[in-house]
Backbone as a chain_set.jsonl record, in Angstrom:
{"seq": "XXXXXXXXXXXXXXXXXXXXXXXXXXXXXXXXXXXXXXXXXXXXXXXXXXXXXXXXXXXXXXXXXXXXXXXXXXXXXXXXXXXXXXXXXXXXXXXXXXXXXXXXXXXXXXXXXXXXXXXXXXXXXXXXXXXXXXXXXXXXXXXXXXXXXXXXXXXXXXXXXXXXXXXXXXXXXXXXXXXXXXXXXXXXXXXXXXXXXXXXXXXXXXXXXXXXXXXXXXXXX", "coords": {"N": [[0.836, -1.188, 0.0], [0.514, 2.218, -0.824], [1.019, 5.327, 0.631], [0.167, 8.801, 1.187], [1.441, 11.372, 3.104], [0.573, 14.394, 4.443], [1.778, 16.822, 6.223], [2.824, 19.56, 8.066], [4.448, 19.88, 10.318], [7.613, 19.067, 10.861], [8.908, 17.197, 12.588], [6.794, 15.572, 13.513], [5.853, 14.659, 11.076], [8.047, 13.126, 10.171], [8.104, 11.19, 12.208], [5.604, 9.861, 11.982], [5.796, 8.928, 9.334], [8.036, 7.204, 9.524], [7.042, 5.299, 11.363], [4.866, 4.18, 9.93], [6.19, 3.118, 7.722], [7.642, 1.129, 8.955], [5.634, -0.616, 9.409], [5.178, -1.642, 6.972], [4.238, -0.038, 4.882], [4.571, 2.017, 1.948], [5.566, 5.328, 1.938], [4.998, 8.658, 1.003], [6.007, 12.008, 1.642], [4.657, 15.267, 2.187], [4.815, 18.789, 2.839], [3.249, 21.041, 2.794], [0.034, 22.424, 1.799], [-0.274, 22.909, -0.99], [1.768, 21.415, -2.199], [1.043, 18.854, -1.291], [-1.481, 18.514, -2.54], [-0.707, 18.542, -5.223], [0.881, 16.21, -5.351], [-1.101, 14.282, -4.751], [-2.797, 14.494, -6.912], [-1.257, 13.648, -9.022], [-0.061, 11.225, -8.517], [-0.527, 7.729, -7.746], [-2.236, 6.855, -5.056], [-3.118, 4.869, -2.153], [-4.173, 5.863, 0.139], [-4.612, 9.031, 1.752], [-3.166, 10.935, 4.258], [-3.988, 13.749, 5.881], [-3.189, 16.839, 7.162], [-5.048, 19.548, 8.633], [-4.491, 22.281, 9.258], [-2.438, 23.814, 7.357], [0.425, 25.286, 5.699], [0.331, 27.571, 2.876], [-1.905, 26.253, 1.572], [-4.861, 25.261, 3.025], [-5.906, 22.154, 4.614], [-8.675, 21.531, 4.386], [-9.481, 22.899, 2.074], [-7.779, 21.693, 0.228], [-8.753, 19.041, 0.304], [-11.408, 19.405, -0.605], [-10.899, 20.409, -3.184], [-9.567, 18.225, -4.324], [-11.608, 16.317, -4.396], [-13.375, 17.579, -6.157], [-11.834, 17.434, -8.399], [-12.05, 14.849, -9.074], [-10.601, 12.965, -7.651], [-10.665, 10.209, -5.731], [-9.461, 8.937, -3.607], [-9.204, 7.518, -0.317], [-9.329, 9.764, 2.46], [-7.784, 10.803, 5.409], [-8.181, 13.016, 7.946], [-5.98, 14.982, 9.971], [-5.99, 16.863, 12.889], [-5.889, 19.604, 15.255], [-8.182, 20.685, 16.076], [-10.986, 20.122, 17.97], [-13.704, 20.478, 18.18], [-17.164, 19.662, 17.651], [-18.459, 20.851, 15.449], [-16.29, 21.455, 13.827], [-15.415, 18.943, 13.103], [-17.614, 18.061, 11.624], [-17.559, 19.876, 9.477], [-15.145, 19.106, 8.339], [-15.642, 16.43, 7.516], [-17.74, 16.913, 5.758], [-16.382, 18.181, 3.744], [-15.37, 16.197, 2.269], [-13.718, 14.305, 3.403], [-12.83, 11.063, 4.774], [-12.373, 10.192, 7.328], [-11.422, 11.321, 10.662], [-9.006, 12.456, 12.788], [-8.015, 13.479, 15.96], [-5.457, 15.58, 17.186], [-3.463, 15.571, 20.2], [-2.506, 12.207, 19.304], [-2.373, 8.63, 19.704], [0.018, 6.548, 18.109], [-0.826, 3.969, 17.583], [-3.58, 4.242, 17.382], [-3.809, 5.836, 15.086], [-2.772, 4.012, 13.227], [-4.73, 2.014, 13.364], [-6.918, 3.427, 12.31], [-5.983, 3.89, 9.72], [-5.798, 1.26, 8.727], [-8.493, 0.557, 8.85], [-9.636, 2.325, 6.979], [-8.374, 1.444, 4.676], [-9.665, -0.882, 4.318], [-11.996, -0.185, 3.207], [-12.283, 0.277, 0.382], [-13.725, 0.095, -2.996], [-13.601, -2.597, -3.624], [-13.144, -4.876, -1.088], [-10.073, -5.126, 0.576], [-8.325, -7.975, 1.335], [-6.825, -9.063, 4.428], [-5.207, -11.235, 4.65], [-3.389, -12.953, 2.273], [-3.334, -15.488, -0.228], [-1.669, -18.153, -1.963], [-1.935, -21.133, -3.099], [-0.117, -23.088, -0.91], [1.201, -20.959, 0.117], [1.141, -18.249, 2.301], [0.476, -14.911, 2.997], [0.462, -12.624, 5.502], [-0.766, -9.565, 6.116], [-1.183, -8.065, 8.408], [0.268, -9.311, 10.504], [2.66, -9.25, 9.259], [4.01, -11.427, 8.035], [5.241, -14.208, 6.112], [4.48, -17.394, 4.955], [5.214, -20.69, 3.792], [3.433, -23.419, 3.675], [4.14, -24.73, 6.764], [6.465, -23.468, 7.147], [8.314, -20.537, 7.74], [8.993, -17.774, 5.639], [11.682, -15.692, 5.307], [11.675, -12.376, 4.629], [12.833, -9.206, 3.376], [11.624, -5.886, 4.21], [10.975, -4.534, 1.82], [10.873, -6.644, -0.026], [8.712, -8.028, 1.02], [6.651, -6.131, 0.586], [6.699, -6.099, -2.184], [5.97, -8.748, -2.862], [3.409, -8.744, -1.755], [2.138, -6.872, -3.433], [2.225, -8.233, -5.879], [0.61, -10.474, -5.247], [-1.818, -9.246, -4.771], [-2.478, -8.57, -7.268], [-2.827, -10.777, -8.998], [-2.244, -12.66, -11.972], [-2.08, -10.456, -13.586], [-0.298, -8.388, -15.756], [2.344, -6.477, -14.643], [3.992, -3.495, -15.051], [7.402, -2.341, -14.804], [7.419, 0.314, -14.067], [4.896, 0.625, -12.849], [5.251, -1.033, -10.634], [7.362, 0.249, -9.29], [6.037, 2.645, -8.662], [4.119, 1.791, -6.805], [5.385, 0.33, -4.805], [7.732, 1.546, -4.009], [8.618, 4.629, -2.43], [8.715, 8.152, -3.371], [11.058, 9.249, -2.43], [12.9, 7.278, -2.352], [16.004, 5.737, -3.28], [16.398, 4.708, -6.434], [17.281, 2.565, -9.181], [17.842, 1.689, -12.648], [17.689, -1.06, -12.708], [16.449, -1.756, -10.365], [13.893, -2.938, -9.729], [14.147, -5.409, -11.081], [16.299, -6.575, -9.706], [15.237, -6.902, -7.115], [13.09, -8.621, -7.642], [14.498, -10.861, -8.484], [15.835, -11.574, -6.088], [13.598, -12.115, -4.519], [12.514, -14.346, -5.815], [14.538, -16.224, -5.287], [14.204, -16.612, -2.565], [11.609, -17.589, -2.387], [11.635, -19.964, -3.862], [11.378, -23.154, -5.629], [8.168, -24.091, -6.947], [6.826, -21.72, -6.385], [8.588, -19.676, -7.002], [8.552, -19.997, -9.721], [5.978, -19.182, -10.322], [6.169, -16.482, -10.419], [6.457, -14.723, -13.04], [8.436, -13.552, -15.815], [7.52, -11.188, -18.159], [8.345, -10.692, -21.248], [9.632, -7.631, -22.398], [7.673, -6.197, -21.147], [7.086, -6.555, -18.262], [6.353, -7.991, -15.164], [4.506, -10.857, -13.954], [2.4, -12.467, -11.637], [1.374, -15.688, -11.545], [-0.606, -18.323, -10.574]], "CA": [[0.0, 0.0, 0.0], [1.279, 3.463, -0.905], [0.307, 6.389, 1.328], [0.683, 10.168, 1.144], [1.315, 12.072, 4.379], [0.713, 15.84, 4.284], [1.886, 17.339, 7.588], [3.882, 20.566, 8.024], [5.358, 19.745, 11.46], [8.627, 18.14, 10.36], [9.165, 16.12, 13.543], [5.646, 14.674, 13.486], [5.85, 14.048, 9.744], [9.074, 12.081, 10.164], [7.725, 10.136, 13.146], [4.51, 9.081, 11.391], [6.325, 8.242, 8.147], [8.886, 6.099, 9.969], [6.194, 4.27, 11.959], [4.092, 3.515, 8.88], [7.111, 2.324, 6.908], [7.975, -0.062, 9.73], [4.484, -1.512, 9.302], [5.119, -2.198, 5.627], [3.667, 0.871, 3.891], [5.423, 2.989, 1.263], [4.993, 6.62, 2.341], [5.539, 9.915, 0.502], [5.718, 13.125, 2.545], [4.538, 16.641, 1.71], [4.854, 19.654, 4.015], [2.279, 22.125, 2.676], [-1.153, 22.002, 1.077], [-0.103, 22.932, -2.442], [2.591, 20.263, -2.546], [0.245, 17.657, -1.062], [-2.497, 18.403, -3.586], [-0.014, 18.189, -6.459], [1.221, 14.788, -5.259], [-2.315, 13.462, -4.779], [-3.393, 14.534, -8.253], [-0.363, 13.107, -10.039], [0.434, 9.908, -8.126], [-1.592, 6.776, -7.417], [-2.139, 6.502, -3.64], [-4.202, 4.09, -1.555], [-4.71, 6.643, 1.254], [-3.955, 10.302, 2.048], [-3.279, 11.44, 5.63], [-3.943, 15.177, 5.563], [-3.38, 17.803, 8.242], [-5.949, 20.621, 8.214], [-3.817, 23.58, 9.338], [-1.237, 23.703, 6.54], [0.819, 26.502, 4.983], [0.044, 27.735, 1.438], [-3.285, 25.857, 1.273], [-5.313, 24.446, 4.164], [-6.341, 20.805, 4.289], [-10.076, 21.502, 3.964], [-9.527, 23.313, 0.672], [-7.127, 20.636, -0.546], [-9.687, 17.921, 0.227], [-12.515, 19.799, -1.478], [-10.398, 20.502, -4.561], [-9.283, 16.872, -4.812], [-12.884, 15.678, -4.726], [-13.891, 18.227, -7.37], [-10.989, 16.996, -9.516], [-12.315, 13.434, -9.315], [-9.683, 12.103, -6.894], [-11.527, 9.576, -4.733], [-8.658, 8.212, -2.631], [-9.615, 7.788, 1.063], [-8.591, 10.845, 3.119], [-7.863, 10.853, 6.866], [-7.76, 14.323, 8.445], [-5.344, 15.167, 11.268], [-6.226, 18.249, 13.302], [-5.946, 19.919, 16.682], [-9.526, 21.18, 16.34], [-11.774, 19.004, 18.473], [-15.123, 20.82, 18.282], [-18.013, 18.85, 16.792], [-18.716, 21.529, 14.173], [-15.092, 21.335, 13.0], [-15.424, 17.585, 12.56], [-18.663, 18.017, 10.598], [-17.036, 20.607, 8.318], [-14.111, 18.276, 7.731], [-16.262, 15.299, 6.823], [-18.525, 17.454, 4.647], [-15.484, 18.597, 2.661], [-15.05, 15.004, 1.484], [-12.824, 13.383, 4.111], [-13.436, 9.79, 5.174], [-12.224, 10.023, 8.776], [-10.971, 12.535, 11.327], [-8.263, 12.075, 13.983], [-7.651, 14.69, 16.699], [-4.143, 15.627, 17.84], [-2.466, 14.516, 19.986], [-3.082, 10.869, 19.177], [-1.422, 7.52, 19.809], [0.291, 5.986, 16.78], [-1.625, 2.762, 17.414], [-4.908, 4.645, 16.905], [-3.639, 6.227, 13.686], [-2.6, 2.788, 12.457], [-6.036, 1.36, 13.291], [-7.74, 4.2, 11.369], [-5.447, 3.624, 8.384], [-6.221, -0.091, 8.333], [-9.947, 0.572, 8.64], [-9.913, 3.005, 5.712], [-7.898, 0.612, 3.578], [-10.628, -1.974, 4.14], [-13.219, 0.4, 2.692], [-12.414, 0.576, -1.042], [-14.814, -0.518, -3.75], [-13.464, -4.025, -3.346], [-12.461, -4.98, 0.2], [-8.751, -5.722, 0.473], [-8.143, -8.948, 2.417], [-5.61, -8.909, 5.238], [-4.39, -12.43, 4.411], [-3.364, -13.309, 0.852], [-2.885, -16.873, -0.363], [-1.364, -18.782, -3.242], [-1.727, -22.524, -2.708], [0.293, -23.183, 0.493], [1.861, -19.71, 0.516], [0.251, -17.321, 3.01], [1.054, -13.623, 3.376], [-0.398, -11.954, 6.482], [-0.36, -8.158, 6.114], [-1.23, -7.539, 9.773], [1.393, -9.884, 11.251], [3.872, -9.032, 8.45], [4.691, -12.718, 7.91], [5.007, -15.035, 4.92], [4.746, -18.808, 5.216], [4.895, -21.715, 2.805], [3.097, -24.509, 4.583], [4.429, -24.328, 8.144], [7.794, -22.841, 7.17], [8.286, -19.092, 7.525], [9.925, -17.239, 4.647], [12.227, -14.432, 5.811], [11.785, -11.375, 3.573], [13.035, -7.823, 3.777], [10.377, -5.12, 4.117], [10.684, -4.259, 0.423], [10.464, -7.907, -0.658], [7.356, -8.288, 1.497], [5.754, -5.228, -0.137], [6.688, -6.534, -3.571], [5.156, -9.957, -2.933], [2.02, -8.353, -1.504], [1.62, -6.215, -4.637], [1.992, -9.28, -6.872], [-0.51, -11.309, -4.836], [-3.053, -8.472, -4.918], [-2.714, -8.36, -8.695], [-2.544, -12.042, -9.67], [-2.593, -12.831, -13.389], [-2.029, -9.153, -14.241], [1.063, -7.955, -16.079], [2.691, -5.231, -13.972], [5.209, -2.921, -15.605], [8.375, -1.914, -13.801], [6.989, 1.636, -13.605], [3.796, 0.413, -11.899], [5.814, -1.621, -9.418], [8.081, 1.317, -8.604], [5.064, 3.614, -8.149], [3.33, 1.267, -5.693], [6.185, -0.321, -3.768], [8.765, 2.476, -3.563], [8.182, 6.02, -2.333], [9.458, 9.034, -4.262], [12.357, 9.597, -1.847], [13.781, 6.114, -2.393], [17.038, 5.709, -4.318], [16.125, 3.595, -7.336], [18.089, 2.514, -10.398], [17.114, 1.063, -13.756], [17.501, -2.495, -12.449], [15.981, -1.933, -8.987], [12.808, -3.92, -9.679], [14.67, -6.708, -11.503], [17.135, -7.122, -8.634], [14.38, -7.332, -6.011], [12.343, -9.8, -8.097], [15.461, -11.973, -8.469], [16.016, -11.981, -4.693], [12.339, -12.694, -4.048], [12.432, -15.699, -6.388], [15.471, -17.088, -4.565], [13.663, -16.926, -1.243], [10.381, -18.37, -2.53], [12.108, -21.271, -4.334], [10.445, -24.122, -6.198], [7.046, -23.693, -7.793], [6.41, -20.343, -6.118], [9.476, -18.821, -7.79], [8.083, -20.112, -11.103], [4.729, -18.439, -10.497], [6.532, -15.082, -10.662], [6.932, -14.824, -14.417], [8.889, -12.374, -16.557], [6.81, -10.996, -19.43], [9.374, -9.996, -22.025], [9.316, -6.325, -22.952], [6.565, -5.565, -20.43], [7.291, -6.487, -16.813], [6.223, -9.25, -14.437], [3.156, -11.315, -13.649], [2.33, -13.611, -10.718], [0.31, -16.578, -11.999], [-0.549, -19.641, -9.915]], "C": [[0.877, 1.247, 0.0], [0.445, 4.607, -0.334], [0.975, 7.736, 1.089], [0.405, 10.814, 2.491], [1.574, 13.561, 4.148], [0.629, 16.468, 5.671], [3.071, 18.304, 7.638], [4.834, 20.518, 9.214], [6.38, 18.655, 11.128], [8.854, 16.944, 11.288], [8.033, 15.089, 13.527], [5.58, 13.942, 12.152], [6.836, 12.883, 9.702], [8.668, 10.901, 11.036], [6.633, 9.241, 12.562], [5.013, 8.273, 10.201], [7.144, 7.022, 8.548], [8.046, 4.955, 10.542], [5.413, 3.486, 10.922], [4.984, 2.643, 8.001], [7.515, 1.049, 7.636], [6.845, -1.083, 9.714], [4.248, -1.986, 7.869], [4.514, -1.31, 4.563], [4.774, 1.681, 3.216], [4.783, 4.352, 1.48], [5.747, 7.78, 1.688], [5.125, 11.025, 1.454], [5.611, 14.434, 1.78], [4.388, 17.517, 2.942], [3.983, 20.902, 3.893], [1.138, 21.675, 1.782], [-0.981, 21.942, -0.426], [0.7, 21.726, -2.921], [1.8, 18.969, -2.398], [-0.797, 17.45, -2.149], [-1.869, 17.986, -4.913], [0.353, 16.704, -6.476], [-0.025, 13.923, -5.45], [-2.953, 13.415, -6.16], [-2.546, 13.799, -9.297], [0.229, 11.746, -9.709], [-0.747, 9.039, -7.716], [-1.418, 6.308, -5.969], [-3.338, 5.666, -3.194], [-4.873, 4.859, -0.425], [-3.915, 7.937, 1.392], [-4.225, 10.667, 3.502], [-2.993, 12.94, 5.551], [-4.196, 16.042, 6.795], [-4.297, 18.922, 7.742], [-5.236, 21.974, 8.196], [-2.45, 23.494, 8.649], [-0.86, 25.048, 5.935], [0.448, 26.412, 3.502], [-1.394, 27.383, 1.071], [-3.766, 24.917, 2.37], [-5.881, 23.112, 3.699], [-7.779, 20.708, 3.824], [-10.202, 21.862, 2.481], [-8.899, 22.267, -0.23], [-8.088, 19.469, -0.758], [-10.821, 18.229, -0.742], [-12.067, 19.827, -2.939], [-10.078, 19.134, -5.152], [-10.571, 16.164, -5.215], [-13.485, 16.273, -6.003], [-13.099, 17.796, -8.607], [-11.168, 15.512, -9.825], [-11.349, 12.484, -8.644], [-10.456, 11.511, -5.715], [-10.768, 8.729, -3.712], [-9.185, 8.512, -1.222], [-8.721, 8.844, 1.716], [-8.864, 10.812, 4.619], [-7.332, 12.203, 7.322], [-7.051, 14.195, 9.785], [-5.564, 16.621, 11.664], [-6.216, 18.398, 14.81], [-7.33, 20.427, 17.07], [-10.435, 20.027, 16.756], [-13.262, 19.308, 18.622], [-15.929, 20.003, 17.275], [-18.228, 19.505, 15.434], [-17.501, 21.468, 13.245], [-15.037, 19.956, 12.34], [-16.448, 17.47, 11.437], [-18.184, 18.706, 9.319], [-15.999, 19.761, 7.574], [-14.692, 17.122, 6.935], [-17.082, 15.77, 5.627], [-17.646, 17.889, 3.479], [-15.052, 17.412, 1.799], [-14.118, 14.03, 2.152], [-13.581, 12.129, 4.543], [-13.337, 9.544, 6.678], [-11.468, 11.227, 9.325], [-10.289, 12.118, 12.623], [-7.72, 13.329, 14.658], [-6.273, 14.54, 17.35], [-4.306, 16.055, 19.295], [-3.134, 13.147, 19.948], [-1.978, 9.833, 19.354], [-1.215, 6.942, 18.411], [-0.556, 4.744, 16.534], [-3.038, 3.098, 16.92], [-4.84, 5.078, 15.444], [-3.549, 4.988, 12.803], [-3.928, 2.051, 12.292], [-6.958, 2.084, 12.3], [-7.294, 3.947, 9.926], [-5.922, 2.274, 7.882], [-7.717, -0.139, 8.034], [-10.293, 1.22, 7.301], [-9.464, 2.168, 4.513], [-8.782, -0.613, 3.358], [-11.906, -1.482, 3.475], [-13.333, 0.556, 1.183], [-13.547, -0.172, -1.705], [-14.776, -2.026, -3.602], [-12.626, -4.148, -2.074], [-11.122, -5.698, 0.024], [-8.538, -6.694, 1.624], [-6.831, -8.725, 3.147], [-4.658, -10.077, 5.025], [-4.522, -12.831, 2.949], [-2.769, -14.703, 0.707], [-2.616, -17.246, -1.811], [-0.974, -20.211, -2.933], [-1.316, -22.576, -1.224], [1.039, -21.941, 0.981], [0.831, -18.773, 1.131], [1.011, -16.062, 3.39], [0.051, -12.904, 4.265], [0.056, -10.504, 6.609], [-0.358, -7.56, 7.518], [-0.028, -8.012, 10.588], [2.721, -9.673, 10.535], [4.693, -10.318, 8.344], [4.322, -13.383, 6.591], [5.378, -16.468, 5.272], [4.438, -19.632, 3.978], [4.684, -22.982, 3.605], [3.311, -24.034, 6.004], [5.778, -23.62, 8.267], [7.684, -21.352, 6.877], [9.363, -18.685, 6.536], [10.381, -15.87, 5.14], [12.454, -13.467, 4.646], [12.139, -10.018, 4.16], [11.702, -7.092, 3.646], [9.994, -4.873, 2.663], [10.238, -5.51, -0.315], [9.049, -8.282, -0.249], [6.348, -7.428, 0.731], [5.611, -5.65, -1.597], [5.804, -7.77, -3.742], [3.682, -9.632, -2.703], [1.397, -7.743, -2.756], [1.341, -7.237, -5.73], [0.75, -10.11, -6.52], [-1.848, -10.563, -4.957], [-3.414, -8.263, -6.389], [-2.369, -9.611, -9.496], [-3.028, -12.007, -11.117], [-2.643, -11.517, -14.165], [-0.575, -8.793, -14.52], [1.303, -6.583, -15.454], [3.999, -4.717, -14.555], [6.157, -2.542, -14.47], [7.987, -0.552, -13.22], [5.861, 1.515, -12.584], [4.324, -0.103, -10.57], [6.566, -0.558, -8.617], [7.113, 2.295, -7.957], [4.343, 3.116, -6.91], [4.152, 0.728, -4.539], [7.278, 0.589, -3.21], [8.181, 3.875, -3.431], [9.111, 6.896, -3.17], [10.855, 9.358, -3.747], [13.361, 8.449, -1.936], [14.793, 6.239, -3.525], [16.795, 4.481, -5.191], [16.99, 3.723, -8.585], [17.307, 1.75, -11.459], [16.828, -0.413, -13.496], [16.966, -2.78, -11.048], [14.92, -3.023, -8.886], [13.332, -5.304, -10.019], [15.486, -7.367, -10.387], [16.284, -7.641, -7.485], [13.545, -8.556, -6.399], [13.253, -11.027, -8.059], [15.659, -12.483, -7.044], [14.764, -12.646, -4.138], [12.182, -14.116, -4.568], [13.328, -16.669, -5.629], [14.888, -17.526, -3.226], [12.381, -17.762, -1.323], [10.688, -19.796, -2.957], [10.989, -22.068, -5.015], [9.367, -23.524, -7.077], [6.687, -22.231, -7.614], [7.3, -19.338, -6.847], [9.027, -18.825, -9.247], [6.794, -19.366, -11.364], [4.994, -16.968, -10.834], [7.23, -15.014, -12.024], [7.417, -13.482, -14.968], [8.125, -12.323, -17.871], [7.709, -10.098, -20.279], [8.867, -8.678, -22.614], [8.225, -5.579, -22.209], [6.824, -5.437, -18.936], [7.183, -7.858, -16.196], [4.762, -9.57, -14.168], [3.246, -12.499, -12.697], [1.118, -14.447, -11.13], [0.446, -17.914, -11.289], [-1.709, -20.521, -10.373]], "O": [[1.862, 1.322, 0.734], [-0.69, 4.832, -0.756], [2.175, 7.815, 0.826], [-0.73, 10.807, 2.967], [2.659, 13.947, 3.712], [-0.459, 16.625, 6.225], [4.192, 17.926, 7.298], [5.933, 21.066, 9.132], [6.052, 17.468, 11.117], [8.977, 15.81, 10.824], [8.282, 13.883, 13.527], [5.287, 12.747, 12.105], [6.497, 11.788, 9.252], [8.862, 9.746, 10.655], [6.721, 8.016, 12.636], [4.705, 7.089, 10.067], [6.975, 5.939, 7.988], [8.298, 3.786, 10.248], [5.305, 2.264, 11.018], [4.581, 1.557, 7.584], [7.708, 0.007, 7.009], [7.063, -2.267, 9.972], [3.25, -2.646, 7.581], [4.291, -1.768, 3.443], [5.79, 1.993, 3.837], [3.589, 4.522, 1.234], [6.968, 7.88, 1.799], [4.027, 10.996, 2.01], [6.372, 14.685, 0.845], [3.897, 17.061, 3.975], [3.978, 21.737, 4.797], [1.249, 20.665, 1.087], [-1.487, 21.024, -1.072], [0.356, 21.095, -3.92], [1.867, 18.091, -3.258], [-0.978, 16.331, -2.63], [-2.433, 17.17, -5.642], [0.164, 16.022, -7.483], [-0.009, 12.955, -6.211], [-3.574, 12.42, -6.533], [-3.061, 13.38, -10.334], [0.944, 11.168, -10.528], [-1.821, 9.539, -7.383], [-0.562, 5.471, -5.682], [-4.421, 5.744, -3.773], [-6.009, 4.556, -0.06], [-2.702, 7.954, 1.179], [-5.378, 10.704, 3.932], [-1.888, 13.35, 5.196], [-5.269, 15.99, 7.395], [-4.317, 19.211, 6.545], [-5.36, 22.729, 7.232], [-1.445, 23.149, 9.271], [-1.738, 25.873, 5.68], [0.275, 25.324, 2.953], [-2.04, 28.129, 0.335], [-3.142, 23.885, 2.618], [-6.284, 22.959, 2.545], [-8.089, 19.892, 2.956], [-10.934, 21.214, 1.732], [-9.408, 21.981, -1.313], [-8.22, 18.966, -1.874], [-11.154, 17.41, -1.598], [-12.768, 19.33, -3.821], [-10.291, 18.904, -6.343], [-10.624, 15.494, -6.246], [-14.037, 15.547, -6.83], [-13.624, 17.793, -9.72], [-10.521, 14.977, -10.726], [-11.274, 11.314, -9.02], [-10.854, 12.237, -4.804], [-11.365, 7.898, -3.028], [-9.577, 9.647, -0.95], [-7.502, 8.821, 1.547], [-10.016, 10.796, 5.051], [-6.158, 12.509, 7.111], [-7.457, 13.404, 10.637], [-5.346, 17.52, 10.851], [-6.495, 17.453, 15.547], [-7.625, 20.585, 18.255], [-10.632, 19.076, 16.0], [-14.008, 18.478, 19.14], [-15.446, 19.689, 16.187], [-18.19, 18.84, 14.399], [-17.652, 21.433, 12.024], [-14.662, 19.823, 11.175], [-16.176, 16.848, 10.41], [-18.375, 18.19, 8.218], [-15.984, 19.711, 6.344], [-14.275, 16.869, 5.805], [-17.116, 15.099, 4.595], [-18.117, 17.959, 2.344], [-14.449, 17.587, 0.74], [-13.749, 13.021, 1.549], [-14.806, 12.135, 4.663], [-14.122, 8.779, 7.238], [-10.943, 12.046, 8.57], [-10.92, 11.49, 13.474], [-7.05, 14.144, 14.023], [-5.967, 13.524, 17.973], [-5.208, 16.835, 19.599], [-4.215, 12.965, 20.508], [-0.796, 10.13, 19.175], [-2.157, 6.856, 17.623], [-0.964, 4.489, 15.401], [-3.625, 2.347, 16.141], [-5.714, 4.727, 14.651], [-4.181, 4.927, 11.748], [-4.223, 1.526, 11.218], [-7.689, 1.443, 11.544], [-8.122, 3.807, 9.026], [-6.393, 2.153, 6.751], [-8.151, -0.793, 7.085], [-11.147, 0.718, 6.571], [-10.104, 2.187, 3.462], [-8.666, -1.299, 2.342], [-12.807, -2.277, 3.206], [-14.403, 0.943, 0.714], [-14.243, -0.967, -1.073], [-15.821, -2.663, -3.467], [-11.53, -3.593, -1.991], [-11.055, -6.754, -0.606], [-8.566, -6.281, 2.783], [-5.851, -8.26, 2.565], [-3.448, -9.935, 5.196], [-5.628, -13.026, 2.447], [-1.829, -15.066, 1.413], [-3.239, -16.734, -2.742], [0.164, -20.486, -2.554], [-2.088, -22.152, -0.364], [1.46, -21.885, 2.137], [-0.226, -18.533, 0.548], [2.062, -16.13, 4.026], [-1.068, -12.609, 3.844], [1.131, -10.233, 7.144], [0.405, -6.632, 7.785], [0.616, -7.221, 11.276], [3.784, -9.887, 11.117], [5.909, -10.308, 8.535], [3.248, -13.156, 6.034], [6.451, -16.728, 5.816], [3.524, -19.318, 3.215], [5.63, -23.554, 4.147], [2.723, -23.033, 6.413], [6.18, -23.221, 9.36], [7.052, -20.944, 5.903], [10.491, -19.176, 6.582], [9.555, -14.986, 5.367], [13.307, -13.7, 3.789], [11.79, -9.715, 5.301], [10.762, -7.61, 3.044], [8.822, -4.986, 2.305], [9.326, -5.452, -1.14], [8.275, -8.79, -1.059], [5.317, -7.928, 0.279], [4.526, -5.566, -2.171], [4.985, -7.83, -4.66], [2.809, -10.179, -3.377], [0.258, -8.058, -3.101], [0.338, -7.13, -6.436], [-0.064, -10.413, -7.392], [-2.884, -11.177, -5.214], [-4.522, -7.833, -6.71], [-1.71, -9.534, -10.533], [-4.059, -11.419, -11.44], [-3.182, -11.466, -15.271], [0.276, -8.88, -13.635], [0.553, -5.64, -15.708], [5.004, -5.428, -14.551], [5.746, -2.437, -13.315], [8.197, -0.292, -12.035], [5.862, 2.215, -11.571], [3.891, 0.342, -9.506], [6.417, -0.478, -7.398], [7.337, 2.732, -6.829], [3.986, 3.915, -6.044], [3.668, 0.672, -3.409], [7.702, 0.422, -2.066], [7.336, 4.269, -4.234], [10.163, 6.443, -3.622], [11.741, 9.703, -4.53], [14.539, 8.629, -1.628], [14.488, 6.773, -4.591], [16.966, 3.349, -4.74], [17.378, 4.819, -8.991], [16.227, 1.226, -11.184], [15.845, -0.957, -14.0], [17.021, -3.921, -10.587], [15.03, -3.926, -8.057], [13.008, -6.275, -9.334], [15.374, -8.57, -10.156], [16.571, -8.704, -6.935], [13.318, -9.435, -5.567], [12.827, -12.107, -7.649], [15.653, -13.693, -6.814], [14.848, -13.616, -3.384], [11.756, -15.001, -3.825], [12.931, -17.802, -5.357], [15.06, -18.671, -2.808], [12.101, -18.555, -0.423], [10.065, -20.737, -2.466], [9.818, -21.691, -4.972], [9.604, -22.591, -7.844], [6.288, -21.566, -8.57], [6.833, -18.277, -7.262], [9.103, -17.805, -9.932], [6.53, -18.958, -12.495], [4.164, -16.298, -11.448], [8.439, -15.222, -12.129], [6.882, -12.425, -14.633], [8.089, -13.306, -18.611], [7.809, -8.894, -20.043], [7.811, -8.627, -23.245], [7.878, -4.458, -22.58], [6.786, -4.332, -18.395], [7.843, -8.796, -16.645], [3.902, -8.689, -14.154], [4.044, -13.415, -12.899], [-0.019, -13.978, -11.073], [1.484, -18.569, -11.383], [-1.83, -21.663, -9.931]]}, "num_chains": 1, "name": "protein.A"}
């Protein structure tokens, strides 16, 4: 899952981004409303976490403008305003949820997970391919009873393949969904990670991850 975090407090932005990345999400950061809106309109995100009191353009206006532009990604507002009327205004602007500062990271994480379960098609927490099981909540991968040790990036890559079985995914699509914009990537980044993932999956499961010449990769079981 790829998330956008729009929060102008640098320390809080870094803390939230780091926590979400440790839970397996790819996270892009923006520090003002104009930058956040530009990212949201030009990148494919699964969720936007949006502060309301932002420089250059406030979160309410950003949310309203995104909805008018046809951007329907789930939006979670962060704000210090706790009055009921403020919450109503926020939700009426097109947001999907509202979290009041200060908050515990565990609550933010629960809200994120809840919103990611809301899309047009519900995203399962556990993905399977024969005896291979990937648990997004526990961050584990098993083949039968044996656990497969993956890096965070390999886990995200496998999750993206399993969520898009039998679909050819270009290298550009994979980079957009598994890596954030701040990541150092090279022309062979995707190929190198797919190669390592195949080595760890071994056997039939490595074979399910097919190279589609001139296009990209496809997971077919």
